[in-house]
C-alpha positions in Angstrom: 186.8 163.3 30.1 185.2 166.4 27.6 181.4 165.8 26.6 182.1 166.4 22.9 185.5 167.6 20.5 183.5 171.3 20.7 183.9 171.1 24.3 188.2 170.6 23.2 188.0 173.2 20.4 186.5 176.0 22.8 189.1 174.8 25.4 192.1 175.2 22.9 190.3 178.8 21.3 190.7 179.7 25.0 193.9 179.7 24.3 194.5 181.7 21.4 197.1 179.6 20.0 197.0 180.6 16.3 197.2 184.9 17.0 199.9 185.0 14.9 198.5 182.4 12.0 196.5 183.4 8.7 192.9 182.4 8.6 193.1 179.0 7.6 196.4 177.8 9.7 198.0 176.4 6.5 200.0 179.0 4.6 198.8 180.1 1.6 195.4 178.1 2.1 193.2 177.5 -1.1 196.0 177.1 -3.0 198.1 174.3 -4.7 200.6 174.9 -2.8 198.3 172.5 0.2 198.5 170.2 -2.5 202.5 170.3 -3.2 202.9 170.8 0.9 200.9 167.2 1.6 202.8 165.4 -0.3 205.9 167.5 1.2 205.2 166.7 4.9 205.0 163.4 4.9 207.1 162.1 7.0 209.5 165.1 8.1 209.3 168.2 9.9 207.3 171.6 8.1 209.9 173.5 8.4 212.0 171.0 6.3 208.3 171.3 3.6 209.7 175.8 3.9 213.5 174.8 2.5 211.4 172.9 -0.4 208.9 175.8 -1.5 210.9 178.4 -1.1 213.4 176.8 -3.8 209.8 175.8 -5.6 209.0 179.4 -5.4 212.9 181.0 -6.2 213.2 178.9 -9.1 209.4 179.2 -10.7 208.2 176.5 -10.0 205.2 177.3 -7.7 204.0 180.2 -8.8 200.0 182.7 -8.0 199.1 180.8 -11.1 197.5 177.6 -10.0 196.9 175.5 -12.7 200.6 177.4 -14.5 201.9 176.0 -11.3 200.2 172.7 -11.8 202.0 172.2 -16.4 204.8 173.3 -14.4 204.9 170.7 -12.0 203.7 167.8 -15.4 206.8 169.6 -17.4 209.9 169.6 -14.6 211.8 165.7 -14.6 211.4 164.2 -11.8 214.9 164.4 -10.6 215.2 168.3 -11.1 212.3 168.4 -9.1 213.8 166.1 -6.6 216.8 168.2 -6.2 214.7 171.5 -5.5 212.4 169.3 -2.6 215.7 167.6 -1.3 215.3 169.5 2.5 211.8 167.4 2.6 213.4 164.0 2.7 212.3 161.2 0.5 213.1 163.0 -2.0 213.3 161.2 -4.9 209.5 159.6 -4.1 207.8 163.0 -2.9 209.2 163.7 -6.3 207.7 161.7 -8.3 204.5 161.7 -6.5 204.2 165.7 -6.9 204.6 164.7 -10.4 202.0 161.7 -11.2 200.0 164.1 -9.4 200.2 167.0 -10.7 199.7 164.8 -14.5 196.4 163.5 -13.1 194.5 166.3 -12.2 195.1 168.2 -15.3 194.1 165.0 -17.5 191.5 164.7 -15.2 190.1 168.0 -14.1 192.0 170.7 -16.7 193.2 173.1 -14.3 193.1 173.6 -10.7 189.8 175.8 -10.6 187.9 172.7 -11.7 189.8 170.0 -9.6 188.5 172.2 -6.0 185.0 172.4 -7.2 185.1 168.7 -8.4 188.0 166.5 -6.2 187.0 163.8 -4.5 187.9 161.8 -1.7 187.9 158.4 -3.3 190.0 160.0 -6.7 192.3 161.3 -4.4 193.1 158.2 -2.3 193.2 156.1 -5.8 196.5 158.0 -6.4 199.8 156.5 -5.7 201.6 158.2 -2.5 198.1 159.7 -1.1 197.0 159.1 2.3 193.9 159.6 4.9 195.4 162.8 6.0 196.5 164.3 3.1 193.9 163.9 0.9 191.8 165.7 4.1 194.0 168.6 4.4 193.7 168.5 0.2 190.1 168.4 1.1 189.9 171.1 3.6 193.1 173.3 3.1 193.2 173.5 -0.6 189.0 173.0 -1.6 188.3 175.0 1.5 186.2 171.5 2.0 184.0 170.3 5.0 185.6 167.7 6.6 188.7 167.3 9.0 192.1 166.2 9.1 192.8 163.1 11.6 196.8 163.5 12.0 199.4 162.1 14.8 199.2 165.2 16.5 195.2 164.6 17.1 195.3 161.0 17.4 197.6 161.6 21.2 196.2 164.0 22.4 192.4 162.5 22.1 194.5 158.9 23.6 195.9 161.4 26.6 192.2 162.8 27.4 191.4 159.3 27.8 189.5 158.5 24.2 190.2 155.7 23.1 189.0 155.4 18.8 189.9 152.0 16.3 190.5 153.6 13.5 191.4 157.1 11.5 187.9 157.3 10.6 185.8 157.0 14.4 188.5 159.3 14.9 187.2 162.6 12.7 184.0 161.4 12.7 183.3 162.1 16.4 185.4 166.0 16.1 183.4 166.6 13.4 180.0 166.0 15.3 180.6 168.0 18.1 181.1 170.8 15.6 178.6 170.1 13.9 175.8 170.3 16.5 177.2 173.4 18.1 178.3 175.2 14.6 175.3 177.6 15.1 177.0 178.8 19.1 180.4 179.4 16.8 178.8 182.7 14.4 182.2 184.5 14.0 183.1 181.4 11.3 181.8 181.8 8.1 182.0 178.1 7.4 182.4 175.1 9.0 185.1 174.3 6.8 187.4 177.3 8.7 186.3 175.6 12.0 187.3 172.6 10.8 190.7 173.8 9.9 191.3 176.6 12.6 190.3 173.6 14.9 192.9 170.7 13.1 195.4 173.5 13.9 195.1 174.1 16.8 195.9 170.9 18.0 199.1 170.7 15.7 199.6 174.2 18.3 199.2 173.0 21.2 200.9 169.8 20.5 204.0 171.6 19.3 204.6 173.7 22.2 204.1 170.2 24.7 201.5 171.8 26.6 199.1 170.1 28.9 195.4 170.3 29.0 194.7 171.1 32.5 191.7 171.8 35.1 192.0 176.4 34.2 191.8 175.0 30.5 187.8 173.7 30.1 186.8 176.4 32.5 182.9 176.2 32.5 183.5 173.5 29.0 
């Protein structure tokens, strides 16, 4: 069993899993697109989400101006939005959630920049359709917050390594603690938030490739 999450991070780092990925792993991180993607990816494959995002971009609903994108979502009918995100599945439910969330962000924060700076985890969790994984994905990948995302891949990987946790937040605490305690040894990363983003990305890519840990992955860790 690994000594800490830091050991797991180093083992994954040795495998160069993110060599073809963007800095934060999540495509177009630090933008409103992450908020949209966090909702669309619920109960579906990312490949389906990409199709929906392309539809939204081709229709100029999702654009480079984050606040304008927010406004576009808040003005679009739920049915029109559902048609655009159809590839992601549960499109009626997700379109309603995206519409309401966009309205709520504009009403509460006024623009995307203010949302990024001031939104809390509690506020996100109070929005219909946003659970802990979606909230933390938004906080880390869209808002650059120092918070580790926990998903099913993470839970399954840790279970395969012999770890047992009671709930999401216990897993999250264990993952964050090992990184925080050793952050001084990760000087190539500008922030904890970036480490958490890449750590989560490494876990997902490792799991998608259906790889299995063995002794050579751990080395002297």
